[in-house]
N, C-alpha and C positions, 0 to 999 in steps of 0.2 A: 240632652241627647235622650231619648224615650227609652224606656225599658224594651228589650228584645226576645226574652223568652214569654214564650202563652205555650197555655195546656193545647194540646192537638182538639180538634172536634174527635165526636164519638165515630165518627163516621170513616176519618181519614185511621185514628187511631185502631179502628177494626181490620181496616184493610191493612194495616201493618201487622198485626196478629194474625191476619190470613195467610200472611208472606211466609208464615214460621208453621203454621199449623196445617195449610193445604198448597202446598206445592204442583198437586195433580188432580185427577179425578180419582185415583187410586186414593191419594189422602182424606178425601171424603167420605170413600166409601169405609176404610178402615174406623173413622170415627164415628161414622153412623150405625157398623155393623156391633159397634164396642157399647155405644149405649142403647141398643136391643139389648142387647146380652146381661147390662146393669139392670134392664128394666126386667128381667126373671123371664124371659119368654123361651120356650121351648122348641119351637119354630121360626125361624128367621127366612123370610123370601128377600134375594136383590135382584133387582132388574134394572137392566143397564140399556141406552139406546148410544148410538155413535160414538163408542167408547166412552161412556159417559160425562162424553162435553154436553149432548144434549137435554139426556135424561140420566138421575141416578134416583132410585126411590128402592127403601128397606122399608117390608110391612113383618111387623113383629104382635107376637100374640102376649106383649108383654102386659106390665100392672096399669100404663097409659097413664096420663096425668091430668090433673084439674086445672080450671079455668086458669087461674091465677097461673099455675107453675109451667103451662104450656105457653106462656106469656114470657114467664121470667127464663126460661132456658136459653134464649136470646140474646140475654144481656151478659156482658161482658164480667168474668169470675162469679159468675151463679154456678151454684154445684148442691148435690143434695149429698154429697159424699166425706165432704169436709168440712167442720166447724170451728176448730183449732187447731194451730199449726203443729199441736203434737198428733192430729190423726194422720199427718203425712208418713210417719212412722209406723201405720198399722191400716194401710191399705191393700185390701183385698180385691177391690172392685176394678174393671180395666179403663175407664176414665176418672179422672177429679181435677184437673184445672178450670174449668168450668169456662172453657174459649172455644170450643170446637162447633157449636151451635152457632155463636155470636160470627165467629170467623166466617164457616160458609155459609152465614144469612150475608156477608158483608161482598161477597163478591160472586151473588147466583140470585137467581126467583126462588125462592122458597115456599112450600106449601106443607103445611103438618095438620093430619088431623089424627086424635086421640082422644083417646075415654075410656073411663077407670072403669073395673068390672061391675061398681056398686051405684056408678051412675046412669040412668036414663039416655040421657045423649052425651053426647061428645063436643068435640071444640075444633072447627077451622081455623088455621090462622095462614094467612099471606104475607109475605116481608118480598122485598125488594132491595137490595141493596142496605141494609140494616133499619128500611123506612118501613113499618105496619102498613099495608093497605087493605088489610080486612083481616075481621076478628068475628067468628058468631057462631052459634050454636049451631052441631048438624049431628046426623043422624051418622052411625061409623060402627064398626064392628070395635071389640074390647081390642086395648091395645095399641099402638099407635103406627102411623103410615106417615113416613117424610119423605116428600119428592125435593129434589135440588134440579134445577132447571138452567140450561145456559151458564153452565160454569164462569166463570170470567168475564160475563158479558159488560160490564160496565168499566174490566182493566183488560181493554183488548191486545196490548203492549203482551201481558202472561199468556192471553190465549195464544199468541203468536209461538210461544216458545213451547209450546206441547207439543210431541211426538206424531206420530201417524198413527192411526185407528190401532194397527194393531200392537204397535207396540205399547201403547196406551193399556191397551185391555190385556195384554200380559202382566202390566203392572197389577191392574184391578186383581186378575184371575190370582195371582202370588198374594197379593191383602186377605182376599178370600181366604185364600186353603188355610193362612194361617190362623184365621181366626177359627177357622172349621176344623183344624188339627188342636186347638185350644179346647175345645168343646166338643168333644165326639158325643155327648150324652146330648146335644141340640142335634135337631133337622136343620140343615139349611138346602137352599135351592139358588141358581144362579141362572138367569138368560139374558141371553145379548140380543137384542133388534128380533125378537120374538122367537130365538131359538134356544134351547136349554142347554145348557153347558153342564150343570152341574144338578144333582137330586141325590142329596146324601140324608138315608134314612138317622137316626140317632143309633149310637154303635158305640163298638169297644174303641180305644186306639187302634188296634192293629188293622180293625176291618175298614176304620177310618182310613186310614193309609193307604190302603188296596182299593176304595172308594176313590181315593184323588189319585193316584196315579196309575194304577189299575193294575188288573190281577195278577200280572207277571211280578210284582211286587212282594207275594205272599209268601214265594219261597226265597225273596234275598233277606227275610228279616231276620237278627238273632233279641231275644230279648234282653233285657238290663233293669236288672233291679237291686238299691243298696240302700238300706235304712240306717242313719247316724243319728248322732245328738246334734249334728250342725245342721244337715240336709238330709231328705230322703229322695231319692234319684229313682225314677223309673222311666219305660219307654223303649225304644228300641233304634238298632246299627244296624248296617248292612254288611251283606258277607263283603270280601276284598274282591272277588270276582267281578262285583256289581260297581265299584268304582265308578267314578266319571270326571271328566277333566274339567265341570265346573262345580261351582258349589252350591247350585239352585237347593237339592233337595237336603240342607244340614238346618235344622232347627232347633232353637232351644226356647224351653218355657220358663219364666220361674214366676211359681204361682200363678200359672194359667197366661202368663204377657209373653207375648214375643218378643225376644232381645236378641240382641247383637253382641258379641264378645271375644273380642281374637285372642284375650288370654286364657279362655275357657275351651275354646275352640282348637287349640294348638293343646291342651290336653288329649284331646280324642285325638288329634291327628300323631301324636308322640308314641299312643297306645297301638297303630296303625304302623308303624313305622318300619317295620322291617317285613310288611304284609304288602306295600303299595309303593308304584313309584312316586318320586317327587311330586308329578305334575297330576296325581289323579287324587281323587275327594270321594272320602267314603259317605253314605247316606246316613241320616241320624236326627231323628225325631225325639228327645228328652226333656223330661219334666221334672222341676228342680221345685222342690216345695220349701219353706226356708220362714222363719218367725219373719215378718214385717219388719218387724223391730232392727234386724240386724243387717239391712239394707236400706237405700236411698235410691227412690224408681224418678224421685223430681229432679233427674240432671241434665235433661235433653228434651228439647220442645215435641218431640215425634213420642217420647215415652217409649226409646227403642234400648236405651242405654242404661246400668244399673250399677250402681256403687256398693260395692260386699264389703263387711266390717273386717270378714278374715274371708278373701279372696285365696289365700295362698292351700288353704284346707279345703276349701270346694276344688279346687283345680288337681288334689292328690286324690279327693273320694273320685272325682269321674273319670279320672286318666285309669286309674286301680279297677273301677267298678267295668269299665269296658275292656279292657286288657283281661280281668277275669271272665268276662264274657266270651270274647274271643275263644278265649281259652277252653274254656267248660265243652264249646261248640266244638272242641275241635279244628279249631282255624289256626290256631297258633300254637305253636310249639308248649306244652304245660306238663308238669308233673303233678301225677297222683298217686301218691304212695299205700292208697286202697287198695288201688287195681289200675294192674298195664290197661294202657288202651289199646295196645294191639293183641289183646286177648279180647276185650269185649263183645265179637260177633263172631266167638268158635261154637263151632257143632258142638252136641253132647262129646262127650270122649268115647269111645269105644272099650270096650270089657278086656280085661288085661289078657284073655285068651285072643283075642282077635286081632292084636299088634303083631304083624308081622313083619320082625328084625333085617333089615338090608341087607340085600348079598352083595361083597366085595368078589369081584372078578380077577384071579390075579394069576400070573404062569411061574408053577411051581421048579422051571427048569433054567428059568432068567437066569446068566451070569452078570452082572455087572461089568466084571473085565476082561470078557470077551472082546476080540479085535477082528470078526470076521464083519458079520453084518452092521452091528451099531452104527461103526465108524460112515461105514456106506450109506445109512438109513440117514444119519444126520445131516451128511450131505448135500443127498439129494432135500431136504429138508429144507437147509437154506438155499436152496438154488431154485426152491420153486417159489418161497416167500421173498427173494430177493431179486432175481432173475426172472424178467417173464421168458416166458415157453416162446413167444416171436420177438423177434428181434425189433426195435423201435425204429421207425424211417425217419430220417431228417432231425433228427434229436440235436445233430450238430446247429441247424437254423437257429436253434432256441437262442446263440450266443452272436447270431451274425449282427453288425449292427444295422440300425433302422436306414433305408434311403429314402431322406426327407424331402429330397426333390420333387418324388413323384408322386408324394399325395396331398390328400387334401388339407389345406390349414386352418389353424383354427389356433387364438393366442391365450395365454393365462398370466397375469400381473402376477410377477414375481417381488414385486416391490415398486417402492417409487424410486431407490436411487438402483434398483437392478434393470435391465433392457429386458423388455420383451420376448421371449423366445419361441419359436414354431414348436406347436406340438402339432401331435398326426393321429386321427381317429379312420382307420382304414379297414374295412372288413377285413382282408387279406393278413394282418396284422396277428398275432397271439398274443393272447393275452393271460393272467393267471392270476388265479381267486384265491386271499389269505383271508382262511376261516369263513370262508363264505360272507363274507363282510366287505375286502375292502379287492378292489382291482388293480393290480401292479404292472405298469407296462416300463420298457425302458426309453427314453430319452434321449437326445444329443447332449443334454448336461449330467447325466443320471439316471435315477428312476423316479417315475410319477405314481403317486396311489392317489385312487376313487375312490369315496365313500358312496358304495351303489344305492343304499338308498336315500341318500342326500341328493346323489345325483337323480335319482328317478323322481323326489318330489319336484327339482329345478324345471324338469323337462313338463312333468304334468299340471306345475303349475302357471306355466305359460301356456300352455296351450289351451288351458282353460280361460285363461284371461282372455286370449285374442278369441274365444269361441263365447263368451259375456260381452264381447264388443262389437263382433260381427251376429252376434244372434244365428250363429250357424252350425250349433255344436249337433252333429250327427247320433242317431239312435238307432242302439240294435234293439229287436224286439224281444224278449223273454217268451220261450214255450210255455211258461205256466206263469199269470202275470200271479203277482205277490201283493198282499194286504199288508198296512204297517197302522197301525194305532197309535197314537200319542197322543201325549196328556194333553189336556186344552192347552195347556200354556205353549206345547211347543208345535199343537194343530194351528192355533192363530200364526205363530211364527214362519210354518213352512208355506201357509196362505198367502203371506205377504211377500214371500220369495220366490212364488209356484213359477211364474215366469223367467227368470234367471235360471231356476232351477232345470225350467226345459230348456233353456240358452246353453246348460254346460249338456245335453245329451241326454235329460231324463226322461221318460213316457211318463206322465204321474198325474193321475184327477183324483179330486173328491171323490170319497165313498161313503157318505155316510155320517155319522158324528165320529168329529176326532179322529177319523179313519179315510188315509189316501190307498190307490191301490196303483203298483208300479208296474208297467205294461211293460217296460225298456228302460236299458240303462246307456252310457254312452261308448260308443263304440272304441273310446282310447284304452277302455279299462277291460279290455278283450271279454273271453266268455270263461275263464277257466276258474273253478272254484270260487264264485261268487255269490255270497248271499246278499241279494238285493236289498232283503228290508234291514239285514244287518248295517248294509253300506249307509243306507240312506238316515239310519237311525243315528250314525256317527256323524253323517255330515251332519245334521243338524245340531247335535253336541259340539262339534268341532269347530262350527260357526259362532255358537252362542262363546265359545273358548276365547277364540280368535278377536271377537268384538271387545269381549271383556278386558283382555291381558292386552292387546296392542292398540286398541283403537281404531282399528281397519275399518275402511269404507264395507257397504253391503258386498261389494262384489268383488274385491279382493279377499274379503274374510271366506265366502262361500270358495273360492277357488283352493283357496290356501287348505279349508279345511279338505275338501274332496282329496288332492293332490296328497295330502297325509295318510287320507283312509285307503287311499287307492295303491300308493305306490311300494312295490316290491319290499320286503322288512331284512335287513340283516338275516342273515343265518341262510338266506333263500340261495342254492347253488345254482350258477348261470353255466349255458354252453357257449362256445367260443363266438358263435353267431351271437348269441342276445347280447354277450359283452360288447363284442363290435356294433352292432345297432343302439347299446344304450350310450356309448364314448361319442360315437357320429351326430348323435341328435342332442345331447350334453354341449358340444362344441357347435353347437348352431344356434343355442340359446343367446339371449341376450346378456343374462351374466351367469356363465357357466361354472365361476370360481364360489360362488357360494351357494349354502343352502338357503330354504326357505325361512329359514330360522335365523340368517346372515350369520352365519361357522361357517368353516372352509366347507366345501367340498371337494377338494384338490389340495394333495400337498407333494410336494417335490423334494427330494433329496439331492444335491449335487455330489458330484463325485468324488469335489473336495471334502465333503459332511464328511462321506464314507471313508474317504482318505484318515481323515482326521479320527475317525471311530477305531479304526484300525492301527492307529499311533503310527502312521504313514509320516 
């Protein structure tokens, strides 16, 4: 039997490596931007066409490469950053594996122009599928320009797995934001299909956050700074009231490298524990500076995971620093023995002669043992407090048994082994609200309780799904159209959803860079106290959350998000007519028993259960 183990050809080996390094256009963007940073550039341009499928071009003014280096950079495991194994534990550069350029060249058509500052001419290299098709001298500016064209052109099966252009562009924006945040002192720009998405000048960390996410973030940030013998920590966290239901705006950087770390993320969430609901996530952009010998960055192909020598101490430092910053800015409760917070904003105290003691009025002739008027006054007080002046009419009807034969019927599933019981939702019925959260009604077998928020969410959810299917969501025009400015990532998402958003009843259109104008909202939402801008922002945020957590279809996630943000909330007082309408519409739903989260919207307590509670 002949030998069966053989060395892979370089072209196949490169494509396998590319599968680890380049999953989508955003992966190539990350590697090219990091190489530009390592080249010492202070100005980097990213140009993208067709969401990176047609072109990814990175232009920098860094050190450039010699003719030999330009050719060598496309070889596997060729790098200028590591010479021996020990260097892996002293890495300060972004790249170091020597696989990025070889992997990209294996699955794309690559053109590179590069020139060192001391050279008179530069070098042009063209590679297709790991094969060099051209290499020649060329006149070019100092630095390097790399164009990656037709990504996955020779692996069409992998290209078919790419998502839509708006989705892939959001991934590219995510990677761009991470690199731009890591190096705020470097100028960046991003263009997509001829449109400028970002132009970021060199700035401070806070200015870079505001430039990336919007001017309204200026008031949302709280500084964090801590210096210890283990790590130095600096950056910003978000005020609790601006927390979101998605984790998108959470950034950890270790030695300026973006990393993902659930353990350290828990340290921050724990600091916010008593300030945020469980399903809300705070903003943070935190930079950890640590001795490279105390970490191992060579544990993941995309270099987004790190091992720490003393992660428990780092956890404690981060948790303590975030907690202290929240307390220092009066966000969470804190004790300051040097100054009482409540007195920090007092005006200048008055002079002693200006202080007027409070006067107390009293009756010197009052006799507590007198029996003439006090008793009568006391009796009158209790009559007014506990007995209305007008006699209540038809109060006895509250205790009448409901006539089920004359009402519209709907069913509630009381369990697999219990029979279905007919319930009534008639406008003539009288319902009662408990703590403005639950609606209570008498039924034949006992008592029915309805969660008003869950019920309304169910009603709106099924209605919005219907609008998305038949494309007939009605809109009511706003008296004063509102503009909403989104982050570039959210703007790309909103553009991809625009047709479905209009189907829900929104009248919305593009209005400049990253801006939409809302001229109408769905009729189903009514018109009282609705902030169109806030509603639209919550719609996008809720959509992202639903897609991440539940892996829903696009339309289902949209309907779910709008229903959650538009439904009446617990604590809202309802009139009898409003309760009647709510219950009528609930029992007309396909699934009235459950909220859109799958939890019960209706509970029943039978007479037998009530008797048992009273030990009868």
